[in-house]
C-alpha positions in Angstrom: -69.4 -75.1 10.6 -69.7 -71.3 11.0 -67.0 -69.1 12.3 -68.1 -67.2 15.3 -67.3 -63.8 16.7 -66.6 -63.7 20.4 -68.2 -60.7 22.1 -67.3 -60.9 25.8 -66.5 -63.1 28.7 -68.2 -62.1 31.9 -67.7 -64.5 34.8 -69.4 -67.7 33.6 -71.2 -66.1 30.7 -69.9 -66.2 27.1 -71.5 -64.2 24.3 -71.1 -64.8 20.6 -72.6 -64.2 17.2 -73.2 -66.5 14.2 -74.9 -65.2 11.0 -76.7 -62.3 12.7 -77.9 -64.5 15.5 -76.7 -64.0 19.0 -76.1 -66.7 21.6 -74.7 -67.1 25.0 -73.0 -70.0 26.6 -73.2 -70.6 30.3 -70.7 -73.0 31.9 -69.9 -74.5 35.2 -66.8 -72.7 36.7 -64.8 -76.0 36.8 -65.4 -76.6 33.1 -65.0 -73.1 31.7 -61.5 -73.5 30.4 -62.1 -76.7 28.6 -65.5 -75.4 27.4 -63.7 -72.5 25.6 -61.3 -74.8 24.0 -64.2 -77.1 22.8 -66.6 -74.3 21.8 -66.7 -75.4 18.2 -67.5 -79.0 19.2 -70.4 -77.7 21.3 -71.8 -75.8 18.3 -71.3 -78.7 16.0 -73.2 -81.1 18.2 -76.0 -78.5 18.8 -76.7 -80.3 22.2 -76.2 -79.2 25.7 -72.8 -80.3 26.9 -72.0 -81.8 30.2 -70.4 -78.5 31.3 -72.0 -75.9 29.1 -75.3 -74.9 27.4 -75.6 -72.6 24.3 -78.8 -70.6 24.2 -80.0 -68.4 21.3 -81.0 -64.8 22.2 -84.1 -63.4 20.6 -83.5 -59.7 19.8 
């Protein structure tokens, strides 16, 4: 599992970086707090969560 660097939290959008790749996570408002706590689990599964979706950003 890769450590991630948190960039910013803007409303429902969360940006982060892993190994020179950028991602964003969009979450339902009601799930945001638990989503932040379970961010590593989200990355580990690599699948869209019930509350959140991680999307790679092509630069």
